[in-house]
C-alpha angles and dihedrals in degrees: 000000000000116000096220123027129183111188114188092320120186126180122189132183104200102296095348120095111212096174126014124200095324117179130175141124131225120203125217111275096022124138109215134176121205105206137179138112124286110298094022092119102261098129092042089056092052093045090054090054089049089049090237087124131037124230119245091210138345132049135280121194122187118185090339096311120116109226098189090064099030115132116245092242091059096054098085091054089049091053093047089062091059130076107225122195114180134151088214088072099047132175121287105249094210094055130073122246089257093052093047090058093040090056090053092051091048091048092054094047094243098122119130139149091282094057095113090051091049093051093050089048096052090046087050090055090062095038099255104107090122093054099061092114095046123106121232093251089057091059132079120244091259092050091050090052090052090051089053087053091050090052091053090050095050091083090057094236128194089208125043116201119192127183112205092325095175096051112133092007123126116244095261094050092045090052092049090052092050090052089056091052088049091053092048089051091049087057090056105266119140110237125202117178130178109208147154093191095124097185095051095045090050093050093047094054095201131145110298124200105198120206123195119180091339094308127111100247098173142359110194131174119226088000138166119228100298113236089222087074090071101026110120090191090059090050092050092049092051093047090049090051089052091052091049093049090049091051091049091052091052092058096044111119 
């Protein structure tokens, strides 16, 4: 069974359509990019998986659990099963690297008597075991990104979700981070990354789900950055189709 299923998912904000009739499946152990220009719906798609947003229509299933009908009390447990790497939830500047990860473990209810060992281990996975006492401002941008990755890994997730993880990184740091994602995927972890880093996506040649104006424009295996992701003509065509469909619905008996 697929690990993530989107079945005709639509998400609306009042009169704005963020995602429209999106369907795809991601198998366990896949490495998938969600690409598209700003406003295409990438972050909305990730937020739906994280249950930070509710679908307007359609079904989402993650590891056999339907999210669109999930009870509110079960949402925290669902999120604890996911590794979440986002620059929107950055590092606390007044806490050490160790304490930043410790807080994440405490917040997800995964603390035990081996917590220190776990933190050193996840830092070791990204090559920062010797930086556990450092503060964020003492680290480079690339090192801070790797700490964010360590924090996401501290919950031992089966699925890692990253939203623009290479934003604001220099090319070398961005490539180093991608190599870490590659290693984690090699070990069996499902990786889902929203990105507009065209060069990196093209080099990686992984599956690309392309969104244009909230619609699934392409789903390619071992793909380069699909030009549809930046194609203004594709966006206009999709928007025109939406207008025509809306007009048809108005005149239905």
